[in-house]
C-alpha positions in Angstrom: 66.0 144.2 92.6 64.2 143.4 95.8 62.3 140.8 93.8 65.2 138.4 94.1 65.4 138.5 97.8 61.7 138.3 98.6 59.1 135.9 99.6 55.9 136.3 101.4 55.7 134.6 104.8 52.2 135.8 105.5 49.3 133.5 105.4 47.7 130.8 107.5 47.7 127.3 108.9 50.5 124.9 108.0 52.9 127.4 106.7 53.3 128.9 110.2 55.1 125.7 111.2 57.5 126.0 108.4 59.9 128.9 108.4 62.8 126.9 107.0 64.3 125.0 103.9 67.4 123.4 102.3 69.7 124.0 99.3 69.7 120.5 97.8 66.3 121.0 96.1 67.1 124.5 94.8 68.1 123.2 91.4 64.7 121.6 91.1 62.6 124.3 92.6 64.6 127.5 92.5 65.7 128.2 89.0 62.2 128.1 87.4 60.3 131.0 88.8 56.8 131.5 87.4 56.2 135.1 86.8 59.8 136.1 86.4 59.6 136.0 82.6 57.8 139.3 81.6 54.7 139.2 79.5 53.8 141.9 77.0 50.2 142.9 76.2 49.0 144.6 73.0 46.0 146.9 72.9 42.8 144.9 73.2 44.5 141.8 74.6 42.6 140.2 77.5 44.2 140.7 80.9 43.0 138.0 83.2 42.1 138.7 86.8 42.2 135.7 89.1 40.6 135.6 92.5 42.4 134.1 95.4 41.0 134.0 98.9 39.4 136.1 101.7 41.6 136.7 104.8 41.2 138.4 108.1 43.8 139.2 110.8 40.9 138.9 113.3 40.0 135.3 112.6 43.2 134.0 110.9 40.8 131.7 108.9 41.1 132.2 105.1 38.1 131.3 102.9 37.6 130.6 99.2 36.5 133.7 97.3 33.4 131.9 96.0 32.3 130.9 99.5 30.5 134.3 99.3 27.9 134.8 96.6 30.1 136.9 94.2 29.6 136.9 90.5 30.9 133.7 88.9 32.1 133.0 85.4 30.3 130.3 83.3 33.0 127.7 84.2 35.0 128.1 87.5 38.5 126.7 86.9 41.0 126.1 89.6 44.5 127.4 88.8 47.3 125.0 89.2 48.5 124.9 92.8 51.7 123.6 94.2 52.0 122.0 97.7 52.9 125.3 99.3 49.8 127.1 98.0 47.6 124.3 99.3 49.2 124.5 102.8 49.0 128.2 102.5 45.2 128.1 102.2 45.3 129.7 98.7 42.4 128.8 96.3 43.2 130.5 93.0 40.4 130.5 90.5 39.3 132.4 87.4 36.8 135.3 87.6 34.1 137.0 85.5 36.0 140.2 85.0 36.6 141.0 81.4 39.5 143.5 81.1 41.1 144.4 77.8 44.5 146.2 77.6 44.0 150.0 77.3 40.2 149.8 77.4 38.7 151.8 80.2 34.9 151.3 80.0 32.5 151.0 82.9 30.9 147.5 83.1 28.2 145.8 85.1 29.6 142.4 86.3 26.3 140.9 87.4 23.1 141.4 89.4 22.6 139.4 92.6 19.5 139.0 94.7 20.8 138.0 98.1 18.9 135.8 100.4 18.9 136.4 104.2 21.5 133.7 104.5 23.7 135.2 101.8 23.4 138.7 103.2 24.3 137.4 106.7 27.4 135.7 105.2 28.6 139.1 103.7 27.7 140.9 106.9 29.6 138.5 109.1 32.7 138.7 106.9 32.6 142.5 106.8 32.4 142.7 110.6 35.4 140.4 110.8 37.3 142.8 108.6 37.9 140.3 105.7 40.0 141.4 102.8 39.7 140.1 99.2 42.8 139.0 97.3 43.1 139.0 93.5 45.9 138.4 91.0 46.7 140.1 87.7 49.8 139.0 85.7 51.1 137.4 88.9 50.8 140.6 90.8 48.6 140.6 93.9 45.9 143.3 94.1 46.8 146.0 96.6 45.3 149.2 98.0 47.5 152.3 98.2 48.2 153.8 101.6 50.5 156.6 102.7 52.8 156.6 105.7 54.6 159.5 107.2 58.2 158.7 108.2 60.0 160.1 111.2 61.7 162.8 109.0 58.3 164.0 107.8 58.6 162.4 104.4 55.4 160.8 103.2 56.0 157.5 101.4 53.6 155.3 99.3 53.0 151.8 100.5 50.8 148.9 99.5 48.4 147.0 101.6 47.6 143.5 100.3 44.1 143.0 98.9 41.1 145.3 99.5 38.5 145.5 102.2 35.4 143.4 101.6 33.3 146.3 103.0 32.9 148.5 106.0 30.6 149.1 109.0 29.0 152.5 109.1 30.2 154.7 111.9 33.1 152.4 112.7 36.2 154.3 113.9 38.2 151.7 112.0 36.9 152.8 108.7 39.5 154.5 106.6 39.0 157.9 105.1 38.3 156.3 101.7 35.2 154.6 103.0 33.8 157.4 105.2 30.4 158.0 103.7 27.9 160.6 104.9 25.0 158.2 103.9 26.3 155.3 106.0 24.2 154.4 109.1 26.1 153.5 112.2 26.4 149.7 112.8 25.2 148.7 109.3 27.6 146.6 107.2 28.2 147.8 103.6 29.8 145.8 100.8 32.3 147.2 98.3 30.4 146.2 95.2 32.2 148.6 92.8 35.9 148.1 92.1 38.1 150.5 90.2 41.1 148.7 88.9 44.1 151.0 88.5 46.5 149.1 86.2 50.0 150.6 85.8 51.9 149.6 82.7 55.4 150.3 81.3 56.5 150.7 77.7 60.0 150.8 76.2 61.4 150.7 72.7 63.2 147.4 73.5 60.0 145.4 73.5 56.6 145.5 71.8 53.4 146.1 73.7 53.2 147.0 77.4 54.2 145.3 80.6 52.0 145.4 83.7 53.9 146.8 86.7 51.1 147.7 89.2 47.7 146.4 90.1 45.8 148.7 92.5 42.2 148.4 93.6 40.0 151.3 94.7 36.9 149.7 96.3 33.6 151.7 96.6 30.2 150.8 98.0 27.4 152.1 95.8 23.6 151.3 96.1 23.1 151.3 92.3 19.8 152.5 90.9 18.5 152.0 87.4 15.6 152.9 85.2 12.9 150.4 84.3 12.4 146.8 85.6 15.1 144.3 86.6 16.5 142.3 83.8 18.7 139.2 83.5 20.6 141.0 80.8 22.7 143.3 83.0 24.1 145.1 79.9 20.6 146.5 79.2 20.2 148.1 82.6 20.4 151.9 82.5 22.1 152.9 85.7 21.4 156.3 87.2 24.3 156.1 89.7 27.1 156.7 87.1 29.7 158.0 87.4 30.3 156.3 90.7 31.9 158.1 93.6 32.2 158.1 97.4 29.4 160.7 97.7 26.7 158.2 96.6 24.7 156.1 99.1 26.5 152.8 99.9 25.2 149.3 99.4 24.0 147.7 102.7 24.0 143.9 103.2 22.2 143.8 106.5 19.2 142.1 105.0 18.1 140.3 101.8 18.0 142.4 98.7 19.4 143.2 95.3 23.1 144.0 94.8 24.7 145.1 91.5 28.4 144.4 91.2 30.2 146.8 88.8 33.8 147.7 87.9 35.8 150.1 85.8 39.5 150.1 84.7 41.9 153.0 84.8 45.2 152.6 82.9 48.3 154.6 84.0 51.7 154.7 82.4 54.5 154.2 84.9 58.2 154.7 84.8 58.7 151.7 87.0 60.5 149.0 85.2 59.2 145.4 85.2 62.1 144.1 87.3 61.2 146.6 90.1 57.4 146.2 90.1 57.4 144.3 93.5 59.2 147.1 95.3 56.1 148.8 96.6 54.7 145.5 97.8 57.9 144.6 99.6 58.6 148.0 101.1 58.8 147.6 104.9 59.5 151.2 105.9 62.6 152.4 107.6 65.3 149.6 107.7 67.1 151.4 110.6 65.2 149.1 113.1 66.8 146.1 111.4 70.2 147.6 111.8 69.4 148.3 115.4 68.4 144.6 115.8 71.8 143.6 114.3 73.7 146.0 116.6 71.8 144.8 119.6 72.6 141.2 118.7 76.2 141.9 118.1 76.6 143.6 121.5 75.4 140.4 123.1 77.8 138.3 121.0 80.7 140.6 121.8 80.0 140.3 125.5 79.8 136.5 125.3 82.9 136.3 123.1 84.9 138.3 125.6 83.8 136.0 128.4 84.6 132.9 126.4 88.0 134.3 125.3 88.8 135.1 128.9 87.9 131.5 129.9 89.8 129.9 127.0 92.9 132.1 127.1 93.4 132.8 130.8 91.4 130.6 133.1 91.8 127.4 131.1 95.5 127.9 130.4 96.1 128.6 134.1 94.0 125.5 135.0 95.9 123.3 132.5 99.3 124.5 133.7 98.3 123.9 137.3 96.8 120.5 136.7 99.6 119.2 134.5 102.3 120.4 136.9 100.7 119.5 140.3 101.4 116.3 142.0 98.6 114.0 143.2 98.7 115.2 146.8 98.3 118.8 145.9 95.5 117.9 143.5 93.6 116.1 146.1 93.1 119.3 148.0 92.0 121.3 145.0 88.7 121.6 143.2 87.9 122.1 139.6 86.9 120.6 136.4 89.8 118.2 136.2 88.5 116.3 139.3 85.5 115.0 137.3 87.5 113.6 134.4 86.5 110.1 135.4 82.8 110.9 135.1 82.5 113.7 132.5 81.8 111.2 129.7 79.5 109.1 131.7 76.3 108.6 129.6 73.4 110.8 130.8 69.9 109.6 131.7 67.5 108.9 128.8 70.3 108.8 126.1 67.7 107.7 123.6 65.7 111.0 123.8 68.9 113.1 123.8 70.1 111.4 120.6 66.7 111.8 119.0 66.5 115.5 120.0 70.0 116.2 118.7 69.3 114.4 115.4 66.0 116.3 114.8 67.7 119.5 115.8 70.4 119.0 113.1 67.6 118.3 110.6 65.8 121.5 111.5 68.9 123.6 111.6 70.0 122.6 108.1 66.5 123.5 107.0 66.7 126.9 108.6 70.1 127.8 107.4 69.8 126.8 103.7 66.2 128.0 103.2 67.2 131.4 104.4 70.3 131.2 102.2 68.1 130.3 99.2 65.8 133.2 99.8 68.8 135.6 100.4 70.5 134.5 97.1 67.2 135.0 95.1 66.2 131.4 94.4 62.8 132.1 95.8 60.6 134.9 94.4 57.3 136.3 95.7 56.0 135.6 92.1 56.5 131.9 92.9 53.6 131.7 95.3 54.0 128.9 97.9 57.6 128.3 96.7 59.2 128.8 100.1 56.8 126.5 101.9 57.0 123.8 99.1 60.8 123.9 99.4 60.6 123.8 103.1 58.5 120.6 103.3 60.5 118.8 100.6 63.8 119.7 102.1 62.8 118.7 105.6 62.1 115.3 104.2 65.5 115.2 102.4 67.3 116.2 105.6 66.4 112.8 107.1 69.9 111.6 106.2 71.9 114.0 108.5 69.2 113.5 111.2 69.6 109.7 111.2 73.4 110.0 111.0 73.8 112.3 113.9 71.3 110.6 116.2 72.9 107.2 115.5 76.4 108.5 116.0 75.6 110.2 119.3 73.6 107.2 120.6 76.6 105.0 119.8 78.9 107.4 121.7 76.5 107.2 124.7 76.9 103.4 124.7 73.3 102.8 123.5 72.4 99.4 122.3 68.8 99.8 120.9 69.8 101.3 117.6 66.5 100.3 115.8 64.5 102.1 118.6 66.7 105.2 118.3 66.3 105.4 114.6 62.6 104.9 114.7 62.3 107.5 117.4 64.3 110.0 115.4 62.1 109.4 112.4 58.7 109.4 114.1 58.8 111.1 117.6 59.0 114.9 117.0 57.5 114.8 113.5 54.7 112.7 115.0 54.1 115.3 117.7 54.0 118.2 115.2 51.8 116.2 112.7 49.4 115.3 115.5 49.1 118.9 116.6 48.4 120.1 113.0 46.0 117.2 112.4 44.0 118.2 115.6 44.0 121.9 114.7 42.9 120.9 111.1 39.7 119.5 112.5 38.8 122.9 114.1 39.7 124.7 110.9 37.7 122.3 108.8 34.7 122.8 111.1 34.8 126.5 110.2 34.8 125.7 106.5 38.1 127.5 106.0 40.3 127.0 102.9 43.2 126.6 105.3 41.9 123.1 106.2 44.2 120.6 104.6 42.4 118.4 102.1 42.4 114.7 102.8 44.5 114.1 99.6 47.1 116.6 100.9 47.2 114.9 104.2 47.8 111.5 102.5 50.6 113.1 100.3 52.3 114.5 103.4 52.1 111.1 105.1 53.5 109.4 102.0 56.4 111.8 101.9 57.0 111.2 105.6 56.9 107.4 105.6 57.9 106.9 102.0 60.9 109.2 101.9 61.8 110.7 105.2 61.8 107.5 107.3 63.9 105.5 104.9 66.4 108.4 104.6 66.6 108.5 108.4 67.4 104.8 108.4 70.0 105.3 105.7 71.7 108.1 107.7 71.5 106.0 110.8 73.2 103.1 109.0 76.2 105.2 108.2 76.1 106.7 111.7 76.4 103.4 113.4 79.1 102.2 111.0 81.2 105.3 111.7 84.3 104.7 113.9 84.3 106.4 117.3 87.4 108.2 118.4 88.9 107.2 121.6 87.7 109.2 124.6 90.4 111.6 125.9 89.8 110.2 129.5 88.5 107.0 130.9 85.2 106.7 132.7 85.3 105.3 136.3 83.2 102.4 137.3 81.7 104.1 140.3 80.1 107.6 139.8 81.7 110.4 141.8 79.5 112.1 144.4 78.6 115.6 143.3 79.0 118.3 146.1 76.1 120.4 147.1 75.6 123.3 144.7 74.9 126.9 145.4 71.4 128.0 144.4 72.6 130.0 141.5 74.3 126.9 140.1 71.1 124.8 140.2 69.9 123.2 137.0 66.6 125.0 136.7 68.1 128.5 137.3 71.0 127.9 134.9 68.7 126.6 132.2 66.3 129.6 132.5 69.1 132.1 132.5 70.8 130.5 129.6 67.9 131.1 127.2 67.7 134.8 127.8 70.7 135.9 125.7 69.9 133.7 122.6 66.3 135.0 122.7 67.6 138.6 123.2 69.7 138.3 120.1 66.7 137.6 117.8 63.6 139.2 119.5 63.6 142.4 117.4 63.7 140.5 114.1 61.2 138.1 115.6 58.6 140.9 115.8 58.8 141.4 112.0 58.6 137.7 111.3 55.5 137.3 113.5 54.0 140.4 111.9 54.4 138.9 108.4 52.9 135.7 109.6 49.9 136.8 111.6 49.2 140.3 110.2 49.8 139.1 106.6 52.7 141.3 105.6 55.5 140.5 103.2 58.9 139.7 104.8 61.8 139.9 102.4 64.9 141.1 104.4 66.6 137.7 104.3 70.0 139.3 104.4 69.2 140.6 107.8 67.7 137.3 108.8 70.8 135.4 107.8 72.9 137.7 110.0 70.6 137.2 112.9 70.7 133.4 112.4 74.5 133.4 112.4 74.5 135.6 115.5 72.0 133.3 117.2 74.3 130.3 116.5 77.3 132.1 118.0 75.2 133.2 121.0 73.9 129.7 121.7 77.3 128.2 121.4 79.0 130.7 123.7 76.4 130.7 126.4 76.4 126.9 126.5 80.1 126.8 126.7 80.3 129.4 129.5 77.7 127.7 131.7 79.1 124.3 131.0 82.5 125.4 132.1 81.1 126.9 135.4 79.2 123.7 135.9 82.3 121.5 135.6 84.3 123.8 137.8 81.7 123.1 140.5 82.4 119.4 140.0 78.9 118.7 138.5 79.5 116.4 135.5 75.8 116.1 134.4 76.4 118.4 131.5 74.9 116.5 128.6 71.2 117.4 129.1 71.9 120.7 130.7 74.0 121.9 127.7 71.0 121.1 125.4 68.4 122.7 127.7 70.5 125.8 128.5 70.3 127.3 125.0 67.2 125.4 124.1 65.2 127.2 126.9 65.1 130.2 124.5 62.1 128.4 122.9 60.3 128.9 126.2 61.0 132.7 126.0 59.7 132.6 122.4 56.4 131.1 123.5 56.2 133.7 126.3 56.8 136.4 123.8 54.0 135.0 121.6 51.6 135.4 124.5 52.6 139.1 124.9 52.3 139.6 121.1 48.8 138.1 121.1 47.5 140.6 123.7 49.4 143.6 122.4 49.3 143.3 118.6 46.4 141.0 117.6 42.7 141.4 117.9 41.7 137.7 117.9 38.7 137.1 120.2 37.1 133.9 119.0 38.2 130.6 120.7 39.1 128.6 117.6 41.4 131.3 116.1 43.0 131.7 119.6 43.5 127.9 119.7 45.1 128.0 116.2 47.4 130.8 117.2 48.7 129.2 120.4 48.8 125.8 118.8 51.1 126.9 115.9 53.2 129.1 118.2 53.7 126.1 120.5 54.9 124.1 117.5 57.2 127.0 116.5 58.6 127.2 120.0 59.3 123.5 119.9 61.2 123.8 116.6 63.2 126.8 118.0 64.0 124.8 121.2 65.3 121.9 119.1 67.5 124.1 116.9 69.0 126.2 119.6 69.4 123.3 122.0 71.2 121.3 119.3 73.6 124.1 118.6 74.4 124.6 122.3 74.8 120.8 122.9 77.3 120.2 120.1 79.3 123.3 121.0 79.5 122.1 124.6 80.4 118.6 123.5 83.3 119.9 121.4 84.4 122.2 124.3 84.5 119.4 126.8 86.3 117.0 124.4 88.9 119.7 123.7 89.7 120.7 127.3 89.9 117.1 128.6 92.1 116.2 125.6 94.6 118.9 126.7 94.9 117.7 130.4 97.3 115.0 131.5 95.6 112.3 133.5 97.4 109.3 135.0 
């Protein structure tokens, strides 16, 4: 079932930084999936409805459900939340809805007399197109929508949550909320909810299993006979049965609002294991195959170029260099002539070692988190699971980060190993944490549930300094203790002068050109990922994503090798940093793409949501830069080591 390969990436705040995770913690977090064990309900059993949060794609700022004056139960109880849910901005609580299995009566939830301030709060949220999210039996509430495919077939899809309300006369109002009584420009609240609960029965188990949770919202200005009463059950409504033809409930000014609901039960042939299919349906998957084919075309092109270099050009070079005498060689040019400088340490080796170590850490997160999701260790029923795993496994990957940074720094003849280790543990995580901490102040100023609580910030700091930093030092200890292999060629005392380079071999031009193909290999899939994050859609095609990641690794490796070879052939031996920046520059293209996406796909207008968007996309681009740069760097390092090991040097 699609359930096993799915996880929601949509949401807010901190989770936008984390797209990635590691296998080591899967035994602890993957095998117990809340909601995977089915629950049966007998007639009359209470079916609890939990409320989650209010979200809007226009503001990207989620809010607690009870931040608006909705009907409250006697005691509001927070549901247990994991770290991922907190970072996600989820605030799951109980509700006042009393729903019993197979009972379909109409009920008045409560009567509210809104003040001017409360009415304005509703009005502002409706104008910002907020949606309300609820949960029943671990299924999120959804509104049904229909989509016509290219072949003319109409398919049913789910949109998460339901609209808080609508503005009269708005061209954005769906057909379901078009009301002849609505006045243009006036906000109306959906104060009546019709819960359509789908259930499945079989002889193999007793009772019924819930397989669908749809919400049909309506706005109704309820009228009743007699005087207002605190006992809402005694009110005799004249607006029953409710329907879209009744006058809607405005919230443009202070006044009375009655919140009501009814429940409709529908038998469904959908089995419990397939109940997430409609939530996860992403339309025609041909575009994903097009993405894969597009990426494979780039890989095949680069593979052909690399094969030509390795099999023909390099073999010819090696034969010529190994057979030529010194006098002939002195008149020639090529990569062999820089053998005495090719392993000369680059400028700022400390930063290079730190960047490569952090890149290894992030790459392992990326690869194994996607692998976990692809194999079904993470389920959409396990809310916040992917993000929780991501954060914990980033911490655990401190060991390979410390090892690789220390080993590389030792190869580059570095002596300040303590400084290198501290920089690996603190520099890039510190940059990201500082950016998130700064953005958190702006989110907090808006009162959003996406603002990280102080306790959560302390927990993250404790994980960073209490677990991640010691693990980086542990990895660095083994990295510095590791024995270095002998370099294939000796490094000269005096650096060789680099000849003047053609404009197209300049560093900046090569670096910018090198990032185009890796970005081109992933940009189609990137659209779906960004849509799931910023437009709050489910993303579950992790099989495609794993293929794209593998293609990205191959592309980064090959483009770095090709450009490194051309650079050495032009007797420029400053390849260390350029090999990292060549493929890493794809992060620059990712950020440029995020700018285009902002203006073409999003409708964010307020300054703080705009700042949040570009802040998190900058962090995402930095993560992508480190991953792709590290892949390109290690590929080039292996390539240079291999070719200079094969040449004979006196």
